[in-house]
N, C-alpha and C positions, 0 to 999 in steps of 0.2 A: 465476282463481286458478292453475289448472294451466298455462294459457297463459303467464302472467307468469313462473312458475317455469321453464318450458321456454325462454323467451327469455333468462333469466339463466344458463342452463347452457351451458358451453363444449363444444359437441358436436364430436366428431371424425367424419370420414366413416364410421368403423366403426359408429357408432350409426345413421347413416342407412342403412347397408347392412343392419343388422338389421331396420330398419323395412321396407325394400323386400322383403327376403326373406320376412318374415312376411306382408306384404300379398299378394305373389304366391302364396305357398304356400296360404294360406287361401282365396284367391279361387277356386282350382281344387279344393282338397280338400273344402271345405264345400258345393260344388255337385256333387260327384262322384256322390252318390246319385241325383240327377236325371239326370245324363249317362249313367250306367250303365243306369238304367231305360229310357231312350230308345234305348240301343244294344242292348237285349235282355237285359240282366243281371238277376239275381234279387236278392232281399233278402240272401241268403247271400253273393253275390258282392260286394255293397256292404260287408258286414262283412269279407269276405276282403281287399278292397282296403286298408282301414285296418289290418287285422291284419298283412298282409305289409309294409306301410310301416313299422309300428312294430316288427315282429320284426327286420327288417334294420337299423332304426335302433339297436336294442339291440345287435345283433352288431357294428355299426360303432363304437358308443360303447365297447364292450368292447375292440375293437381299439385304439382311441385311448387308452383307459386303460392298456393293457398296453405299448404302444409309443410313448406320447406324448412321452417324453423324447428320442426320436430323430427326432421330426417337427418341421417348421417350422409354427408355429401359423397364420401368415398364409397359407401355401400350402394348408393344409387348407381354410380358409374359401374361398379362391379356387377350388379344385377343386370344392367342393360347389356353389357358385353357378353356375359355368360348366356343370357337368353337368346342373343343373336346366333350363337353357335347352335342351339337347339332348333331355331327356326330354319337355318340353312340345312340342317339335317332333315327336317320335315319336307322341305322343298325337294331335296334329292330323292327321298322315298317316293314322293308323288310322281316324279318323272321316271324313276327306275321301275316302279311297279306297273306303270302304264295302265292306269285305271280304265277298264273296258268302256267303250263308247256308249254301250247301252246303260251304263250306270247314270243315276241322277246327278251325282257329284263327280265331275271329271277332273283330270289333272290340272287343267288351266283354272278351274274354280279354286282348287287348293292353293295354287300359286297366287291368285288374286287375294285370297283371304290372308296369305302370309304377309301381304303389305300392311295390314292392320297391326299385326304383331310386331313387325319391324318398327312401326311408328311408336308403339308403346315403349319399346326398348330404347329407341333414340331419344324419346322425351325424358327418360331418366338419365341418359348418359351425357348429352351435350350441355345442358344448363349446369349440371354438376361440375363438369370439367372446366367450363369457363369461369364459374364462381371460384373454384379451387385456384385457378391460375391468377385471377385478378385480386384475390383477397389481400388486403393490406397495402395496396398500391394506388397511387393517384397521379393525375397530371401526365407529364411526358413519360414517366416511368411506367405508368399503366398503359399508355399508348404503345410503348416499345414491347411490353410483355404480350399485349393482345396482338400486336403485329407479328411477333414470333409465332404465337399460336396459329394465327391465320395463315402464315406462310407454310407451316407444317401441314395444316388441314388442306390447303390448296395444293401442296405437293402430293397429298393423297388423291386429290381430284385428278391429277395428271397420271399417276401410276395406275389407279384403279380402272378408269375407262380404257386406257391403252392396253392394259393386260386383258380386260374383259372383252374388248373388241377382237383381240388376237385369238382368245380362247373360244369365243362363241362361234367363230367361223368353222371350228373343228368339231365342237360338240356342245350341246346345251348344258351338260352337266359340269363342264370344266370351270366356268365362271363361279358357280355356286360352291364348288369344292375349294377353289382358291379363296373365296370370301370366308368360308368357315375357318381356314387356316389363319387368315389375318385376324379374325375375331378372337381366336385362341391366343395369338401373340398379344393382342390388346389386353385380354384378361390377365395374362401373366405379368404384364407391365404394371397393372393396377394393384397387384399383390404387394408391391414395394414402390409406392408412388414417389418417394424421395422428398416429399414436402408434407407439411401439416396444413389442413384447411384453416382459414381464419387467421393465419399468421399476420402480424403487423409488426414490422421492424421500424423502430422510432427514427432511426437515421434516415431511412428512405422516406418515411412520412413527412419529416421536416423538410427534406429536399424537395419533395413534390409540392408542398405548400409554398415554399420560397420561390420556386421557378414559375409558379402559375398565378401569383398575386396580380400580375398585370392583366390577366385575362378574366378577372372576376366580374367584369361588366357585361359578359356575354348574356344575351337574352336567350337562355337555354330552353325556355318554354317553347318559343316558336321554332327554334332550331330542331328541337327534339320532335315536334309535331311534323315539321317539313321532312325531316329524315325518315320518320315513320311512313309518310305518304310515299316518298321516294322508294323506300324499301319494299313496301307492299306492291307498288306498280311494277318494280323491277322483277319481283318474283312471280307476279301474275304472268308477265311476259316470258319468264323462264319456264313456267308451267305450260304455257302455250307452245313452247318449243320441244316438249318431251317426245314428239313424234318426228323430230327432224331426221332421225336415222331412216325412218320409213320413207320420208319424202326423198331423201338422197338415193335410196335404193330403188324404190318402185317408180318414182316420177322421173328421175334423172339417170338411173342405171349405175350408180356408184356402189361400191362394196361396203359391207359392215365395218371392215378394218379401216377403210378410208374415213367413215364417219367417226370412228374412234380417234383417228389422227387429227381430224378437224377439231374435235372436242378437246383433245389434249393441248392443241395450240392455243385455244381459248383459255384453258386452265393455266397455261404458262404465262399468258398475259395477266390473268387474275393473280397469280402468285407474285409476279413482278410488281403489280400495283400494291398488293398488301405490303411488300417489302418497302416500297417508297413511302407509304402512309405510316408505317411503323417507325421509319427513320426521320420523318419530318413533322413539323407542327404548323406549317403555313396554312393548312386547311381548317384548323380548329377555330370555330366561331365565324367562319366566312362562308359565302355562298358559291364560291368558285366550283366546288365539286358537284353541287346540285345542278348548275347550268351545264358544265362540260359533260357530266355523266349522262344526262338526258338527251343531249345532242348526239352523243355516241349511240345511244339506244335507237334513236330515230334513224340515223344513217345506216346502222347495221340491219335494221328491219327492212328498209328500202332496198338494200343490196340483195337480200334474199328474195324479195318479191320481183325485182326487175332484172336480175342477172342470172345467167346460166353458166358462166365461165367459172371453173373450179376455184381459181385464186380468190375470187370475190367471197366465196363461202369461208375461206380461211380469214379474210379481212373482217367479215361480219362476226366470226367467232371471237376474234381478238377484241373487237369493240364491245361485244357482250361481256367478255371476261373482265375488261377494265371497268366498265360501268357497274357490274355486279359487285366488284371489290369496293368501289366507292360507296355504293348504297349500303352495303353490309357494314363497312367500317364506321361510317358516320353514325348510324343508329346504335351500333354496338358500343362505341366510345361514349356517347351521351348516356346510354343506359347504364353502363358500368360506372359512370361518375355519380350515380345516385347514392346518397348517404343511406346507411342502414344495411338491410339484408339484400345483398347483391344477387343471390340466387333467384329471388323473386323477380327482380328487374330484368335479369338476363333470360329468365324463363319467358317473360312477356315479350322480349325481343325475339326469341325463337318462335313464339306463338304467332306473331304478326307476319313474319317472313314465311312461315309455313302456311298461314292462312292465304297469303297471296298465291303461293304455289298450288294449293289445293283448288282454288278457283280456276287458275289457268290450266292445270292438267285435266280437270274434268271437262272444261269447255273445249279443250283441244280434241279429246276423244269424240265428243258429241258433234262438234263442228266438222271434224275430219270425215266422220262417217256420212254426214248429211251433205256437205258442200265441197269436199275435196281438201287436200292437205295444205293448200296455200291460204285458205280462209283464216287460219289462226294468226297469220302474220298481218293481215289487214286489220284484224281485231286488235292486235298489239299496238298498231298505230293509234287507234282510238284510246286505248288505255294510257299510253304515254301522254297523249294530248290532254286527257282529263287530269292526269297527275300534275302536269305543269300548271294547269288552270287552278287547281286546288292549292298548290304551293304558293302561287302568286297571290291568291286571296288571303291565305294565312299571313304571308309576309306584309301585304298592304294593310290588312286589318290590324295587325299588331303594331306596325309603325304608326298608323294613324290614330288608333284609339288607346293604345297602351304603350306609348313611347318610352316611359320611364319605369315600367314594371318589370322587374327582374326576379328570377327564381333564385333567391339567395341560397337556399338549401342545396341546389344543384351547383351554382356557380362557384361556391367555395371549394368544391371537389375537383374542379377542372384546372 
């Protein structure tokens, strides 16, 4: 079903570039906990690596949001992909040269600092690619294009961790070498993107407005706020799970490759959900995904806390994958529906999801070192509960005090 749909989509090299970037990125990032452990790093440094990466990602996205109108979108993406090749090369040198233990700066310090540079590169790459793909499209056509993009990115999330988990069992260098190769393919695709940024085709624009007139009464202000809260809480919980591989190996005795397989199963569910959301419109302007997604998050977290049987970890990974696709797609769609300069709106979308992950990943390392590897999941339950309360307050407050106030500037775009 998905493969048939993919064959019928007119892909540009830009979409292939997104796939290669995601594959290379996750092949090294999702194995970094094992690589850092072997290089002498601690659980806190594992969390610090992800936190630095996401902190500088947020800073770069903020820079893009502020100065985006003065920047060339395609050049941003090319700069990000080319720089990733250099970063992977630096990480390889740090591991190959085996910096002496008596040195003040050790190999694992270099690896942790590489997370910051990865964040800068990704901050230039991802908002630019999303703005490029969505430019000139609205309504259901926009939803389909973003759905196609999300499916390709999610496919990279499957290939990258699976390949990384397989390679890291053999050698710490292999995942980084593979990542450098994918970054190179990404850069080559960006040399001939196949589209022009800012393109607006009048026929598609008219069709989008025609098919979405009936939805112009959405109160997108509260939907966008609720989607933002849902997105942040989901990615905080995602950050709290960055050490799941260490939990599976050191607490339960499973292998690195099995962790990669569990993660891939969750990404497959994530991909399938992106496909469904890209093909349908029943969820636009409704609260169904908010409710169902957070129920899935709660159930998946409880499974990890209470169960030790391996199939339950696969079930939890599926739940996390589906909920993550819901949270990301909701806020992405409402952000991309903003009139004007979409690069800024999508940069903000990336900023808040990265902000959630940076909080979660940093807390994960600190809590794991202090209280054990299960404490992060207890903390996740509290985050989900707080998210539900905040969204209910927004929904009740808007319905009670602003029942007829609609954001016309946004609603005309959906």
